[in-house]
N, C-alpha and C positions, 0 to 999 in steps of 0.2 A: 758343094754348097749346102746340097738339101741335107746331106749327112751332118753338117755343121749346125744347122737349124734345129734338126731334131735332137742333137744333144744337147744344145742349150735349153730347148724346152723340157727335156726329161730332167736336167738339173733343177730347174726352177721349180718343177713339180716336187723334186725329192726335198728341196728347201722349205718349201710350204707345207709340206707333210710334217717335216720335224718340228716346225714351230708350232702346228696344230697338236703335236704330241706335246710339248713343252707346256703349251697353256691347259689343256685338259686332259692329258694323258689317253686321248682317244684319238685315232687318225680321222680327220674331218676333211671333207672337200674344200680345198681353197675359197672357191665362192662362198660356200656356207660360213667358212669363217669370217669372211668379211662382212658378209649379211648380218652375222650374230654380232659381230663388234658394233655396228651402225644401229642394231636395234637396242643393244644395251645401253650405249650412249644415250639414245633418244628417250629410252625408259627412264634413265638416271635423270636427265633434265626434267622430264614431265614430271617425276615424282618430287623433284625439288621445287618445280613451280607450283604444282598441286598442294605439297607441305606448306610453302609459304602463304599460299593464299587461304588455306584452312587455317593456319595459325591466325592470320589477320582477321579472317572472319570469326573464328572462335573468341578471340580477344574482345572484339566489339559485342558479341552477344554475352558473354560473359560478364563484361563490364556492365552491361545493362541489367543483367540477372543481379550483379552485384549491388546496384542501387535500388533494385525493384523488389528482391526477396523480402527484405525486412518488412515491408507493407504488405506483402501477400501472406507472410508468415505470422503477423502481428496476432497475439491472443486475442479472442473474441470475449469480452467481458461479458457478454450476455450468456455465455454457457454456463448453466446452472451448476456443472460438477468440477469447474475449473476456476471460473472467474478471471481475476486480474492477473494472476501469476499461475501459469499452467505449471503444476506439478512442484510449486515452490512452497506455498503455505500449507501446513498439515491441516487435513479436516478438524475443525473445531466441534466440541460437543454443543449440542442444541439447547443451551441452558443460559437463562439470564444471570446477570451478575448485580452485586450490590456494593456500595461504598460504605464502609465501616469507618466513619468518624467518630472521634472519641473527645471533642472539646465540650465537655460537660463535667457535673460533678454528681450526677445522678443516674449513672448507667449502670447495667448488670456486669458482673464480672465477665471476663472473655471465655470462660469456660461456658456459662449461661447463655452468652451469645451465641455461641457455635451451635448450641442446641436450638435456638430459635431460627437461626439461619437454615440449618438442616430441616427443620420442620416445614419451612415453606418452599423445600425443595429448590432451593436457589444453588447453583453450581459453582459460582465464581464470587471470590471477594476481593476487593481492592482497598489497600492500606494508603494510608498518607504517611507511613513511616515504617521502621521496622522493630515494633515494639517486641521484646523478648516473650512478655507473658502472652500477647496475642498469637505470636507466630508458635509458641509452644501450644497453646490450645488449639491451633489448627492442624496440627500433626495428627495423622492417620484418620482424617475425616474424609478423605477423598475430593475435597473442595480445593479448586485452582486458585491460586493466591498471586495477587501483585502486590508486591512489596515495594518500598519507596526509601530513596534516598533524600531527604528533605534538602529544601533550597539552601538552608544554612551550612549544609555539609559538602556542597558542591566545591568551593574554592580549595578546601584542603585535599580532597581527592583528587581535584585537577592537577594539583601541583606536584604530587608526589605517587609514583607507582607503589611505593611501599605502604603508604596510607590507603590506597585503593586495595591493596591484597589484604590489609588488617581489616578493613571494612567488609570485604567478602568473607572473610574466616569468620567473623564475630556475627554476620548479618545474614549469611546464606549458608555457609559450609556448616554452622552450628545446628541448622533446622532442616536442611535438604538432605535426602528426599522424603524425610518423614511428613515434612510440611511441603506440599507439592507447589513450591515458588516457579511460576511459569514466565514471569515478567518482572523486570525491575524499573520503575520509573525514576529517573533522574530528575529531580525537580519537578515542580507544579505551577503551570501558567506563569513561567518566568518572562515572557514577552508581553504580559498583560499589565505589567507593574514597572514604570519607569525607576522604582527604587531599586528593582532587581538588575538594572542595567550594567552594572559591574560585573555581574555573573553571566552575561550574555555569551562573553568570550570565553567564559570557562567551562560551558556546557558540553561542547565536543570533546575537549581535553578529559573532562571527566568521564563522559560515556566510553571513551577510547581506554582510560585505565581500568575502569570496571570490566570491559570486555576483555582486555589483555589478561587480567587475572583469571576470569571465567574459562578463558581458553586455556591457561596454564592447568586448570583443573578439570579440562575435557567437558566443562559445560556450556560452553558458547553456542553449540546447536540446541541445548535443552532449555536455557534460560535466556530468554530475549531480554532487550534494552530498548527502552524508548523514553518518552516523557510526555506529560499531559498539557496539551495546548489550548487555550482560549480562543474561541471562536474570534475574538477581536484581533487575532493575528490576521485575519483578512483586511485587506485595504478597500477590496469589491466583493460583493457577494450577491448582487442582483443585476440582472436575472442569473440563475446558477451557472451558466455558461460562461459568463464574463467573472467569475470567481478568481481572485488574484490575491496573492500575500501583500502585506504593506511593504512598500518599497524599501522602508528604513531596514527590514529584517530579511527580505526574500532571498538576496543573493547571498551575504555575508552570514546567515544565522540558520535560515530554513532550508537551504540548498545543501550544505553539509550535512544537517540531519538526514535528510531524503536520502542523499547518497548512501549514508551508514544504513538506514531502514531498508533500502533496496537491496543493498549487498548482503544484508543478514536475514533477509525475510521477515522483517518485524513489522509491527503496525504502527501507524501513525494515530496517535490517540487525540481526539478533540473532545472538549466540553462543550456541548451543544444545547443551548436551552432557548426553545421557542418562546417560552414564558416572557424572558426579557424582551425579546423582539415585539412580541404582541404588546407588553405593558408600555413599551416607548413608543408604540404609534398606535393604540386601540381604536383611535377613530377612523383608520384606513383599513386595519388588517383584521378580518372577522375572527371571532374567537373559535369559531367552528375548525378554520384552518390551522390553528395552532393546535387544536385538540384532537386531530385525526378525524375530524367529523364533517367535513365539507363534502357536500353532496356534488360539487362540481369542481372543476380544476381551478385551482387558485391562480396558476401561473402556467403559461403556455411558452416554452423555451425551446426552439431548435427542433419543433415536432413532438417534444416531451411533454407531458401533462404531469403537473405538480398538484397533488390533493392533499398535501399536508406541509406545514412549514419546515418539519425535520429533514425530510428528504431534499427540500431545496437548500437547506443549509449544508447538507452533507455533500451534495453534488457542486456546490459552490466550493468547497475544500478539494474534492476530485478535480475540478476544472483548475484551482490553483496549483495543485500539485503536477498535473499534467502540464501547465505552461512553464514549469521547471524542469521538464523532462522526465519526470518520475510519475507517470500514470500507473505504472506497475505497483507501486505501494498500495497495499490495503488500508482502509480505515477501521477503526474502532472507536466507540463511544465510551469514553471514560467517565463521563459524567452527563446526565440529563434527568430531568424530573419537572415537579411542579410543586410550588409552595401550598401548604394548608392553611397559612394564615399570615398575617403582616400587620404593617401599620394602617392607621386608618385611611390614609390616602392612596393606599395600594390596592388596584383594582384586581379582580379575579383569583386572588390568593386564598382559596378556601378547598373543604374538602371535597367538593363536588369536582370542582375542575381537576384536582391533583388524582381524583380515583378514576376519572375519565381518562386523563393523560396517560397514566402508568398502566390501566388495564389495556388500553388500545396500543401503547409501546411494547409490552409483552407480546400481545397477539400479533403485531407486525413482525418483529424481530424474530420470532420462534416460528412463524408461518413456514410451511412448506411448500406454498405456491407463490406467495408474493414477497419473498426475502429479497433484500438489496435495494436499490435506489433507481429511479428511472434510467440514469445514464450507466448504471453497473447493475443491471437485474441479475438475481441470482448468485450474488456474492454475499455470504453471510457476514454480518457485522456484530463482532463481540460487543456488548452492550452492558454497561452498568449503571444502574438507577441510583440516583442521588437523592435520599440517603436512606440508611437504615433506621437511624434514631434522630429524632429532633435534638440539637445540641444547644442547651440553654447558656453556654458560655461565649457563643460566637459573636463577635462584634458586628456592627452594622445595622441596616434596616431590620425591620422585624421579620421578614422573610427569610432573614439568613437562619434564623433559629426554628424553622418551621418546614423542613425538608422530609422530615422523617415519614417512613411507613408504619413505624412502631412508636409508641409512647416509651418512656424509659423504663416502666414496669413491664414491659414485653407485650402489651395489649396493642391489637390492631387500630391505628388511627383510620382505617377504612379497609374493607375486604379486598383482596386482590389474589387472583392466581398466578402463580410464578411459573407455571408449566406451559402456559399458552394453550392448553387442551380445553378450556372452557372459553371459546369464541365470543368476541364481544361485538361481532359484526367486521364488515370490510375495514381494514386498516386505514385505507385512504379516504374513506367517505362516511356516510352516516350509517345508521343502524345500530342494533345492540340494545342491552337491557340496562346500561348503566344510566345514573341520574343525568338530566340535561344539563349542558353548560350553562354557567352563569357569571357574568361580569360585574356583580355586585362587589362594592368596595368592602374591606374588613373594617369594623368601628372598634373593636376592643382586644385584638390579639387572640380572640376565639375564632375556632373554625366557624365560617359562614355557610350555611345551608342553602340550597337554592330557592328562588321565590317559588310561590305556588305554581306557576306556570310550568316553571322548570325548564324554561326555553332562554336561549341567549338573545341579545337585543341585535346583535350585528345581523345584517341581511346577508343573503347569498352573494358570493363575490367570484368574479372570473375575470382576468384581466390577459387577453391574448397577447403574448409578446414574442416575437420571432426575432432571433440574434443570429439567423443564417448569413445575413448581410453585413453583419456589425465589423468593423475593422479592429485592428489591434491583436490578432492572435499571435501567441508568442511561442507555438508548440516547437519543442526542440526535438521531437522524435521520440519513438518509444522502441522497447526491446521487442525483438522476434522470439517466437517459442524455441527455434532451433539454437540460437546462440546466448540463451539467457543465462544457463546455468555456468558455462564456460565464462562470460562476462562478469556474472556476479563474484566468482572465485577469483578471477585476475584482479577486479577493481577493489575486491576487499583487501587482497594483499598489497595493492598499490596504495589505497588510503592509509592502512595500516602502516607502511613505511613511512609516509609523508604526512602523518596526523600531528606531529609536534610542530611542523612548519607550515601547516595549514593556515593561511589567511584570505582575506577578501581579495588580495592582489592576485593570487595563483588560481583562484576559484575558476574564471574562465578557462583556463589551461585544463583543469581538471574535469570541467564539463566536455570539453572537445575529447579528452582522453576517453571519457566515458562512451561518447559516440562513436569513437574509433573501435573502440573494443566491442560494441554492439556488431558492426561489420566486420570484424577481424577473421571469424572461420570463413566467411565468403571470400575475402581476398586470399586466404591460404589455400582455399578450393581452386580458386583461379590460377594462381601461380602453380600448384600442382598438376593441373591439368595441361596447361600451357607447357610446362617443363616436359611431360610425358609426350605431348606432340612433337616437340623438338627432337627427343630422342629417337622417336618413330621414324621422324624425316632423316636424320642422320643415318641411322641404321639401313635406310633405302638407298 
């Protein structure tokens, strides 16, 4: 019996040793084999549990990052080197621009005008059309040029790609690059005149057709497209943080324009005239506030101080663009200035005030320390003074014919340094050597000089106003610096494919797509990370 038991035990040991050889190729002790199997099963189970928990935890964390990163990565507009769009808008030359209008019968030839512009060290010229003689005269001058497709040509170019191509051939390629055309303005102040309402629906198709033609010639990155917008496009402008576009045009017309400007890194050009705002309410608004001369803040808004009306107007536009989800689009001033004369009942239109305004405007816009606005400090704003000449054939009130810094014979209406090197004092406040402001009326269409005191009658003015608790914020989000480049390229492609069918009915969907594109890189990162975790878990 004992011999049988011993034989059975030996047989069992031999069988277990063979199983050990089959599994690992090494003879292991039977007890060690059983222990190893149990440990392996336990480790595998533990790894699967840990992998599942890790995946769940990572998913929660990454979802939170997915929602929060755009806010943390949002570009700070206060950065003087980057501004509203990090790495998007090219660095601009620190020069002032001028509007060269020609509604007159007594102006110098374009060749003579170019000499005058260069003698004043002006670096940019804005036109209201694409006149061949003017574009030819501007060739090889180093002047940056904004040419224009006039309002009356919009419908034809919007209706046909072939017409757009012909327009680009005749008005751009025939002169570029000898003439440094940097921007094309499609239309001027379309939304300010109900008479142009039939063209409102044609603006974006026209812009897209011009853009397609420029793209075909590899010029869409070099020559930008925009339009000049009157400040009256705002339905609300006070205080600046409450700025909003008029409801009639905001979503159906301004929104598509901003989408295009954002995708192509183009400027939103605004015609801003503190003169008209002051003249319309001179009893309440101090003249110094409109002329960059106020010693105190005229408006306090969400902790920001406004020492001049132009800053307040610009930040109202910035707020309006932000409400439509495009705080990333930069502003440029296509027109601003002050009239030197007008009708007898028009106050403040005189040489002294015009000289004060434009001198301080140049000083502010070309400053190396106070560039930008209170809500967007450090962001350079390309600015074009209106205008180069008095234009004697312009219709309307007397002021319409007296905005020029030069008389038609080329002499100065008043002296002004266009380089910003001869400082006239703090841009936002008082000081300086230019004549004092005056709100005297103009009695005979001739320039009015300051009174003997040289002082304006408007008292100092400060209205503290805090909008921090105001309701009605319509912020739709903003782009992060990490995703903006990818977003804009994708958005431009999407908009380009759908431009022929864009209407007010599908704009909300496009806005949603825009916001999704902002976060798309983070979503892809999340998916990639979770996929990696899953593969690691399976391999264990």
